[in-house]
C-alpha distance (Angstrom), angle and dihedral (degrees) to the residues before:
residue distance angle dihedral
M1 . . .
I2 3.82 . .
D3 3.88 90.7 .
R4 3.82 89.3 54.5
F5 3.85 90.8 48.9
A6 3.75 91.2 50.2
L7 3.85 92.0 53.2
W8 3.80 92.2 49.8
L9 3.77 99.3 43.5
P10 3.88 95.0 77.1
M11 3.80 89.6 50.7
V12 3.83 91.4 49.0
L13 3.82 90.0 50.5
L14 3.71 91.9 49.2
A15 3.96 90.9 48.9
L16 3.80 86.9 51.9
L17 3.78 92.4 50.1
A18 3.80 88.0 49.7
M19 3.78 92.3 51.2
L20 3.89 90.5 46.8
T21 3.84 89.0 49.8
F22 3.79 91.5 51.8
W23 3.82 92.5 45.6
I24 3.89 91.4 52.0
D25 3.78 90.2 45.4
L26 3.88 90.5 52.1
S27 3.86 92.3 44.6
V28 3.80 91.2 51.1
R29 3.88 93.2 51.0
E30 3.84 91.8 49.4
A31 3.89 92.2 46.6
G32 3.80 93.3 63.8
G33 3.75 114.7 -52.0
R34 3.72 136.2 -78.4
N35 3.82 96.5 -78.5
E36 3.91 90.8 78.2
V37 3.73 94.3 50.7
N38 3.87 123.5 92.2
L39 3.74 101.6 -126.8
D40 3.84 90.3 -169.0
E41 3.85 91.7 69.8
P42 3.77 117.7 83.8
D43 3.77 115.8 -116.2
S44 3.75 92.6 -151.4
I45 3.84 135.0 23.9
V46 3.82 123.7 -168.3
E47 3.92 121.2 -172.2
N48 3.73 120.1 -155.6
F49 3.73 93.1 13.9
L50 3.76 119.5 -167.5
A51 3.84 130.1 174.7
D52 3.76 131.1 171.3
S53 3.80 127.5 -159.1
T54 3.88 117.9 -153.4
D55 3.69 135.4 -175.3
A56 3.88 123.6 -115.0
A57 3.77 89.0 -85.7
G58 3.85 91.3 53.8
V59 3.77 97.0 -108.2
P60 3.76 111.7 144.7
R61 3.87 113.5 -109.1
Y62 3.81 101.5 176.5
R63 3.72 142.3 -12.6
L64 3.90 126.6 -142.6
A65 3.70 116.2 -162.0
A66 3.86 132.9 167.3
E67 3.75 139.7 168.8
K68 3.82 90.2 -122.9
L69 3.76 135.6 4.9
R70 3.81 120.7 -158.9
H71 4.01 118.9 -169.6
F72 3.80 118.9 -159.8
S73 3.79 109.7 -165.9
G74 3.88 92.7 -171.9
H75 3.82 90.1 58.8
K76 3.81 95.8 32.1
E77 3.81 84.1 -131.6
T78 3.86 134.8 130.6
L79 3.68 119.8 -158.1
L80 3.88 123.8 -160.2
D81 3.94 127.4 -158.0
N82 3.76 113.4 -147.1
P83 3.81 97.2 -8.0
R84 3.78 126.0 -166.6
L85 3.79 124.7 -163.4
T86 3.75 119.7 -170.1
Y87 3.80 122.7 -172.0
F88 3.73 117.2 -158.3
H89 3.86 120.6 -152.6
E90 3.75 127.1 176.6
S91 3.77 96.8 -143.5
Q92 3.88 103.1 18.4
G93 3.86 95.4 46.8
E94 3.86 125.7 -141.8
M95 3.70 129.3 -29.1
R96 3.83 121.7 -167.6
I97 3.83 129.1 -159.8
S98 3.83 124.1 -172.0
S99 3.68 140.9 166.7
S100 3.71 143.4 152.8
K101 3.81 96.9 -97.9
A102 3.70 139.1 17.0
S103 3.84 139.9 170.3
V104 3.78 127.3 -149.5
T105 3.85 123.5 -150.7
A106 3.87 118.5 -119.7
E107 3.84 92.0 -97.9
G108 3.77 96.1 40.9
E109 3.71 94.0 -121.6
K110 3.93 95.8 120.8
V111 3.80 129.4 41.7
V112 3.86 115.6 -168.4
F113 3.82 111.8 -157.5
S114 3.85 116.2 -162.1
G115 3.80 138.8 173.8
Q116 3.69 114.6 39.4
V117 3.88 101.0 -5.4
N118 3.74 115.6 -166.5
L119 3.87 128.5 -171.4
L120 3.75 122.8 -167.0
R121 3.74 128.6 -171.4
P122 3.87 105.1 -174.5
A123 3.77 121.5 -138.6
G124 3.71 117.5 -93.7
A125 3.81 145.3 124.6
G126 3.80 95.0 32.9
R127 3.90 93.2 -45.0
N128 3.74 128.9 117.1
E129 3.73 122.9 -128.0
M130 3.79 112.2 -88.5
T131 3.83 126.7 -161.4
M132 3.87 131.0 -170.1
Q133 3.71 130.4 -167.3
T134 3.90 128.0 -168.6
S135 3.82 137.7 140.2
H136 3.72 99.1 -121.0
L137 3.84 133.3 29.2
E138 3.77 129.8 168.4
V139 3.72 117.4 -157.3
L140 3.71 124.0 -162.0
T141 3.72 100.1 -152.8
E142 3.85 100.5 -166.4
K143 4.06 93.3 45.3
N144 3.76 90.9 43.8
E145 3.81 91.2 -129.2
A146 3.66 136.8 130.5
Y147 3.85 132.1 -169.8
T148 3.76 144.5 173.8
A149 3.78 137.6 -176.4
K150 3.80 90.0 -159.4
P151 3.89 127.9 93.6
V152 3.74 115.9 -78.1
V153 3.64 133.9 -165.9
I154 3.92 120.7 -156.6
R155 3.67 122.8 -167.7
Q156 3.90 133.8 -172.3
P157 3.76 126.4 160.9
G158 3.81 106.4 -67.1
M159 3.87 93.9 6.0
Q160 3.80 142.5 84.9
V161 3.75 124.2 -178.3
T162 3.78 125.4 -176.1
A163 3.82 125.8 -172.4
A164 3.86 139.7 167.0
G165 3.91 90.7 -119.2
L166 3.71 146.0 -19.4
H167 3.76 146.3 -150.4
L168 3.84 116.1 -147.3
F169 3.76 126.0 -161.8
A170 3.80 103.5 -157.7
D171 3.94 96.6 -164.8
T172 3.84 93.4 56.0
R173 3.84 99.8 21.7
I174 3.67 94.0 -130.0
L175 3.72 117.5 153.5
K176 3.80 121.4 -157.3
L177 3.78 107.5 -159.4
K178 3.73 119.1 -151.5
G179 3.79 129.5 -154.2
R180 3.82 133.7 -18.2
V181 3.81 93.9 23.3
K182 3.81 115.4 -174.5
A183 3.82 126.9 173.2
Q184 3.79 127.6 -165.3
Y185 3.79 120.2 -162.8
Q186 3.77 131.1 -168.4
N187 3.63 119.6 -157.6
A188 3.81 108.6 -142.1
N189 3.77 93.3 -168.8
R190 3.81 92.7 56.7
A191 3.87 112.9 99.9
């Protein structure tokens, strides 16, 4: 019972935040119109933000966390400082994405990471650790996909791959590399 409560608590908090945002927006409209409001100021700020998404059975799908969340009702935008997105998959394991900044669309269906974007697939189940770096990564949370048209560097022990972009399917961990793909291998057995 406590586990189910812990899974629903973040969703209840997000619902309360949404209702508060709606109430503030309604209050501002009644107080004299949108022209008098500074749309560049956030209408809500949350520090140490954490939200989990689960499937119908309550199994965690992904977790989005950030040091600070700022919501702007005038722009219908949410900005995150030092965001971390962790995908959970029963057979494929975890995959973690982090950066210095990110934005989230109004419906939460897309998270756009920017700055120094890092992706980590930890070692496990016969797989080596894999890392990826880029400057921009768009994640479609409901489709479990990520893509970028910016240069990427992918590293695994004994291998480095560079490309002009990629499309990642998180459920299968398939990477489609796009343009100017180069791979460098180191043979550990060579003397």
